[in-house]
C-alpha positions as CSV (number, residue, x, y, z in Angstrom):
1,M,8.7,17.0,-16.8
2,K,5.7,17.1,-14.8
3,I,5.0,14.0,-12.8
4,L,1.3,13.1,-10.9
5,G,2.1,11.2,-7.5
6,I,-0.7,9.0,-5.9
7,E,-0.5,7.5,-2.4
8,S,-3.0,5.5,-0.6
9,S,-0.5,3.2,1.5
10,C,-2.7,3.6,4.6
11,D,-4.9,6.2,5.8
12,E,-4.4,9.4,3.7
13,T,-5.7,9.4,0.0
14,A,-3.4,12.1,-1.9
15,A,-2.4,13.2,-5.4
16,A,0.1,15.7,-6.3
17,V,1.9,17.3,-9.3
18,V,5.9,18.0,-9.1
19,E,7.8,19.6,-11.7
20,D,11.3,18.4,-12.5
21,G,11.6,16.8,-8.8
22,Y,11.7,20.2,-7.2
23,R,8.8,22.3,-7.8
24,L,5.5,21.7,-6.2
25,L,2.5,22.6,-8.5
26,S,-0.2,20.8,-6.4
27,N,-0.8,18.8,-3.3
28,V,-4.1,17.4,-2.3
29,V,-4.5,15.2,0.7
30,R,-8.0,13.6,2.1
31,S,-7.3,12.4,5.7
32,Q,-9.3,9.8,7.4
33,I,-7.9,10.5,10.8
34,D,-11.8,11.6,12.0
35,I,-13.2,8.1,11.1
36,H,-10.7,6.0,12.6
37,K,-10.4,8.1,15.6
38,A,-13.3,6.0,16.7
39,Y,-11.5,3.0,16.6
40,G,-8.1,4.3,18.3
41,G,-6.4,3.2,15.0
42,V,-6.8,2.6,11.4
43,V,-9.1,-0.3,10.3
44,P,-7.8,-1.4,7.1
45,E,-11.2,-2.4,5.6
46,V,-12.6,0.9,6.5
47,A,-9.5,2.6,5.2
48,A,-9.7,0.9,1.8
49,R,-13.6,1.9,1.1
50,S,-12.7,5.5,2.1
51,H,-9.8,5.6,-0.5
52,I,-12.4,4.3,-3.2
53,E,-14.7,7.0,-2.5
54,V,-12.1,9.9,-2.7
55,I,-9.2,8.5,-5.2
56,L,-10.8,10.1,-8.8
57,P,-12.0,13.3,-7.2
58,V,-8.7,13.9,-5.3
59,I,-6.8,13.2,-8.6
60,D,-9.0,15.5,-10.6
61,E,-8.4,18.3,-8.0
62,A,-4.6,17.7,-8.0
63,L,-4.9,18.4,-12.1
64,T,-7.0,21.5,-11.4
65,Q,-5.0,22.9,-8.6
66,A,-1.7,22.8,-11.0
67,E,-4.0,24.3,-13.8
68,L,-2.9,21.3,-15.9
69,T,-4.7,18.9,-18.4
70,W,-3.6,15.2,-18.8
71,D,-1.7,16.3,-21.8
72,D,0.7,18.3,-19.8
73,I,1.7,15.1,-17.3
74,D,4.5,13.5,-18.4
75,G,4.5,10.5,-16.0
76,I,2.4,8.8,-13.3
77,G,3.9,7.7,-9.7
78,V,2.5,5.6,-7.2
79,T,3.2,4.0,-3.9
80,Y,3.1,0.0,-4.4
81,A,4.8,-0.5,-1.2
82,P,4.6,-1.2,1.9
83,G,1.2,-0.5,3.1
84,L,-1.9,-2.2,3.8
85,I,-2.9,-4.3,1.0
86,G,-6.3,-3.1,0.4
87,S,-5.2,0.5,0.5
88,L,-2.6,0.0,-1.7
89,L,-4.6,-1.9,-4.4
90,V,-7.0,1.3,-4.8
91,G,-4.3,3.7,-5.5
92,T,-2.3,1.5,-7.6
93,L,-5.5,0.2,-9.9
94,A,-6.0,3.9,-10.3
95,A,-2.7,4.7,-11.4
96,R,-2.2,1.4,-13.5
97,T,-5.5,2.5,-15.2
98,I,-4.4,6.0,-15.9
99,A,-1.1,5.2,-17.2
100,F,-2.6,2.7,-19.6
101,V,-5.5,4.7,-20.7
102,K,-3.4,7.8,-21.2
103,N,-0.4,6.2,-22.5
104,K,1.8,7.7,-19.6
105,P,5.2,6.0,-18.4
106,F,4.3,4.3,-15.1
107,Y,6.6,4.7,-11.9
108,P,6.0,2.4,-9.1
109,V,7.9,3.7,-5.8
110,H,8.5,2.9,-2.6
111,H,6.8,4.6,-0.2
112,V,9.4,4.7,3.0
113,E,11.7,5.9,0.4
114,G,9.2,8.4,-0.7
115,H,9.0,10.0,2.6
116,V,13.0,11.0,2.2
117,Y,12.2,13.0,-1.1
118,A,9.9,15.5,0.9
119,N,13.2,17.1,1.3
120,F,14.0,17.4,-2.2
121,L,11.2,20.2,-2.8
122,T,12.4,23.2,-2.9
123,E,9.9,25.6,-4.9
124,I,6.4,26.2,-5.1
125,N,4.9,27.6,-8.1
126,R,3.2,30.5,-6.5
127,S,1.1,31.5,-9.5
128,K,-1.2,28.3,-8.2
129,K,-2.5,30.0,-5.4
130,K,-4.3,26.9,-3.9
131,V,-1.2,25.0,-4.0
132,V,0.2,26.6,-0.6
133,R,-3.0,25.3,1.2
134,S,-1.8,21.8,2.4
135,K,-3.7,20.2,5.0
136,G,-4.6,23.7,6.7
137,V,-0.9,25.3,6.4
138,A,-1.0,28.7,5.1
139,E,2.3,28.7,3.5
140,L,4.8,25.9,2.9
141,Q,8.4,26.8,4.1
142,L,10.4,24.8,1.8
143,P,14.3,23.9,2.3
144,K,16.4,26.5,0.1
145,E,18.5,23.7,-1.2
146,Q,18.1,20.0,-2.1
147,P,20.2,17.8,0.4
148,E,23.8,16.6,-0.9
149,F,25.0,13.2,-1.3
150,P,26.1,11.3,0.6
151,M,23.0,11.8,2.6
152,L,22.0,10.2,6.2
153,A,18.4,9.6,6.5
154,L,16.5,9.1,9.6
155,I,13.0,7.8,8.7
156,V,10.7,7.7,11.5
157,S,6.9,7.0,11.5
158,G,4.1,4.8,12.8
159,G,5.7,1.6,11.1
160,H,9.5,2.3,10.4
161,S,12.3,3.8,12.6
162,Q,15.6,3.4,10.5
163,L,18.8,4.8,9.3
164,V,19.4,5.0,5.6
165,L,22.7,6.1,4.1
166,F,22.2,7.4,0.5
167,H,25.3,7.3,-2.1
168,D,23.0,8.7,-4.5
169,H,19.4,8.5,-5.9
170,G,18.4,4.9,-5.6
171,D,21.9,4.0,-4.2
172,Y,21.3,3.2,-0.5
173,E,22.2,1.1,2.3
174,L,20.2,0.4,5.5
175,L,22.4,1.1,8.3
176,G,20.0,0.5,11.2
177,Q,16.4,-0.3,12.0
178,T,13.7,-0.9,14.8
179,Q,13.9,-4.2,16.2
180,D,10.6,-4.1,17.6
181,D,8.3,-1.0,17.8
182,A,8.7,1.9,15.7
183,V,8.9,4.9,17.2
184,G,5.4,6.1,15.9
185,E,3.8,3.2,17.3
186,A,5.4,3.7,20.7
187,F,3.8,7.2,20.6
188,D,0.4,5.8,19.9
189,K,0.6,3.1,22.4
190,V,1.7,5.6,25.3
191,A,-1.0,8.0,24.3
192,K,-3.6,4.9,24.9
193,I,-2.1,4.6,28.1
194,L,-2.2,7.9,29.3
195,G,-5.6,8.7,27.9
196,L,-4.7,11.0,24.9
197,P,-6.5,10.7,21.6
198,Y,-5.3,9.0,18.3
199,P,-3.0,10.0,16.7
200,G,-0.7,9.2,19.5
201,G,2.3,11.5,18.0
202,P,0.8,14.9,18.3
203,S,-1.5,14.1,21.3
204,V,2.0,13.1,23.2
205,A,4.0,16.3,21.8
206,A,1.1,18.6,23.0
207,A,0.5,17.4,26.5
208,A,4.4,17.2,26.8
209,E,4.6,21.2,26.5
210,Q,3.0,21.0,29.8
211,G,5.1,18.8,31.3
212,D,8.5,18.4,32.8
213,P,10.8,16.0,30.7
214,Q,12.8,15.1,33.9
215,A,9.9,13.8,36.1
216,F,10.8,10.4,35.2
217,T,13.7,8.6,34.3
218,L,13.3,6.2,31.4
219,P,15.4,3.4,30.0
220,S,16.8,3.6,26.4
221,A,17.6,0.2,25.0
222,K,20.9,-1.0,24.7
223,L,21.5,-3.2,21.2
224,A,24.0,-5.2,19.5
225,G,23.4,-3.0,16.4
226,K,25.3,0.1,16.8
227,Y,22.5,2.0,14.5
228,D,19.6,0.1,15.6
229,F,16.6,1.0,17.6
230,S,14.3,-0.7,20.3
231,F,11.1,1.1,21.7
232,S,9.3,-1.9,22.9
233,G,11.0,-1.5,26.5
234,L,10.5,1.9,26.7
235,K,6.7,1.7,26.0
236,T,6.7,-1.0,28.8
237,A,8.6,1.2,31.3
238,V,6.0,4.0,30.8
239,L,2.9,1.4,31.4
240,R,5.0,0.0,34.9
241,A,5.6,3.7,35.9
242,V,2.0,4.6,35.4
243,Q,0.8,1.8,37.4
244,K,3.2,2.6,40.2
245,E,2.1,6.1,40.2
246,I,-1.6,5.5,40.7
247,G,-1.0,2.5,43.2
248,V,-2.2,-0.7,41.0
249,G,-0.3,-3.8,40.5
250,Y,1.2,-5.0,37.0
251,D,-1.9,-7.1,36.4
252,F,-4.2,-4.1,36.4
253,P,-5.7,-3.4,33.0
254,S,-4.1,-1.1,30.8
255,H,-7.2,0.1,29.2
256,S,-8.7,0.9,32.3
257,L,-5.6,3.5,33.5
258,P,-6.6,6.6,31.5
259,E,-9.7,7.2,33.8
260,R,-7.1,7.1,36.9
261,V,-4.4,9.5,35.3
262,S,-4.2,12.9,36.5
263,D,-3.5,15.8,34.2
264,A,0.0,16.4,36.0
265,L,0.8,12.8,35.6
266,R,-0.3,12.7,31.8
267,A,1.6,15.7,31.2
268,N,5.2,14.8,33.1
269,M,5.0,11.1,31.3
270,S,4.3,12.5,27.9
271,A,7.5,15.1,28.4
272,S,9.5,12.2,29.8
273,F,8.7,9.8,27.3
274,Q,9.1,12.0,24.5
275,Y,12.5,13.3,25.8
276,T,13.9,9.5,26.1
277,A,12.4,8.6,22.9
278,I,13.7,11.6,20.7
279,K,17.1,11.5,22.7
280,T,17.6,7.7,21.5
281,L,16.9,8.8,17.5
282,V,19.0,11.7,17.9
283,D,22.0,9.9,19.7
284,T,22.0,7.1,17.0
285,T,21.8,9.6,14.3
286,L,25.0,11.4,15.7
287,R,26.5,8.1,15.9
288,A,26.3,7.3,12.3
289,F,27.0,10.8,11.3
290,H,30.3,10.7,13.0
291,D,30.9,7.4,11.4
292,Y,30.1,8.1,8.1
293,S,30.7,11.8,7.7
294,P,27.9,12.7,5.4
295,A,27.2,15.9,3.4
296,S,23.8,16.2,4.7
297,V,21.2,14.9,7.2
298,V,17.7,14.6,6.6
299,I,14.7,13.4,8.8
300,A,11.4,12.0,7.0
301,G,8.0,10.1,7.8
302,G,5.5,11.4,10.3
303,V,7.5,11.6,13.4
304,A,9.7,14.0,11.5
305,A,7.0,16.6,12.1
306,N,7.9,16.4,16.0
307,Q,9.1,19.7,17.2
308,E,11.2,18.0,20.0
309,L,13.2,15.8,17.6
310,R,13.8,18.9,15.2
311,H,15.1,21.0,18.1
312,Q,17.5,18.1,19.7
313,L,18.7,17.3,16.2
314,Q,19.6,20.7,15.2
315,E,21.4,21.1,18.4
316,A,23.5,18.0,18.3
317,L,24.6,18.0,14.6
318,P,27.6,20.1,13.9
319,I,26.4,21.0,10.4
320,P,23.1,22.9,9.7
321,I,19.7,21.0,8.7
322,E,16.9,22.0,6.8
323,Y,13.7,20.6,7.4
324,A,10.5,19.5,5.1
325,P,7.3,21.5,6.2
326,M,5.3,19.4,8.8
327,S,2.7,18.6,6.5
328,L,4.8,17.0,4.1
329,C,6.3,14.9,6.6
330,T,2.9,13.0,7.3
331,D,1.8,10.9,4.0
332,N,1.5,13.0,0.8
333,A,1.8,12.3,-2.8
334,A,4.0,15.1,-3.5
335,M,6.9,13.2,-2.0
336,I,5.9,10.2,-4.3
337,A,5.8,12.4,-7.6
338,T,9.3,13.6,-6.5
339,L,10.8,10.1,-6.0
340,A,9.1,9.1,-9.4
341,Y,10.6,12.0,-11.0
342,F,14.2,10.5,-10.2
343,H,12.9,6.9,-11.7
344,A,12.1,8.7,-14.6
345,K,15.5,10.2,-15.0
346,A,17.1,6.9,-14.5
347,G,14.6,5.3,-17.2
348,R,13.0,2.9,-14.9
349,A,9.4,2.9,-16.2
350,S,7.4,-0.2,-15.5
351,D,4.6,-1.8,-17.3
352,P,1.5,-1.0,-15.4
353,L,-0.2,-4.1,-16.3
354,E,2.4,-6.2,-14.4
355,L,2.6,-4.3,-11.2
356,E,1.9,-6.2,-7.8
357,V,1.5,-4.4,-4.6
358,Q,4.1,-5.4,-1.8
359,P,2.7,-4.8,1.7
360,S,5.7,-5.4,3.6
361,I,8.9,-5.4,1.2
362,S,11.7,-3.5,3.1
363,M,13.7,-0.7,1.5
364,A,16.7,-2.4,1.7
365,K,15.4,-4.8,-1.2
366,T,14.5,-2.1,-3.6
367,A,17.9,-0.2,-4.2
368,W,18.3,0.4,-7.8
369,G,21.3,2.7,-8.1
370,R,24.1,0.1,-8.1
């Protein structure tokens, strides 16, 4: 079964074809990072207009890379939630129209749940030479095997930090989540404080390579929920520490800090912040692992590309863990097509004429396996 996936929840326009929920036939991503860098973050109206410009060419390229025609496609999967409403509307309108006109089964899926399914891709159709070039990656190193259930998923991105226990496809429970800032959002805000470019995650990680993670002692939040996260206090602690280091008061505007931050301070604070943020994620994941004894653990979302997270988690867990390629951790349509396949297996097709996008619906409300 070959599923075309479409993703446009934020600032990536993507389309991909996945066969039988594990074999990647094509993966096309058009990023808007260069457009939004000038603003220091994603501008929703600009993102939506950019999606409109490239959505159809991206879909056509995905079919071309897979060397398929519409007759070969068995279903259409699309992100319908959560995300920027204008961006979601562009992708879902394209998917709904194609499903209706081409008479294809239609599978709307949750973007955050989709991130988890990047870990289910285990094979590339290597006769399709263009497939292995995704966002500049010469060769995708996919997991050797699909995760086993029960599966513990740490989902970490700019908008989400949560632990989810999957009992089966569609059958999951939310164990904990961030009570304020998501970890990816904290990375972006710390990058701004330090004068590092957008997006903050890769920028802070690169600066941290030159710094000492023990240079600053930063706090970890203590929460009532044993699997919950909080990064707002950590972000504020970084701000206060930087203000103290450069000798200004707490009323000094944060946007004026970067010009006074030395290279050494930037590197050491990046390393200290990253170490503390990642340790918080790993400690909480390990706590859930010991409590629930899952058969497998996966990480998902943009922050799952962070090498420090991968290193710390592998060191902490008593079982081996396989990671999806970094290019499949950020937003892409391969994960959407993969999840849509399991919707198809469960017979969960929807009417494309009745779909409504959901910009903020939680994963906790979309489980369907029970």
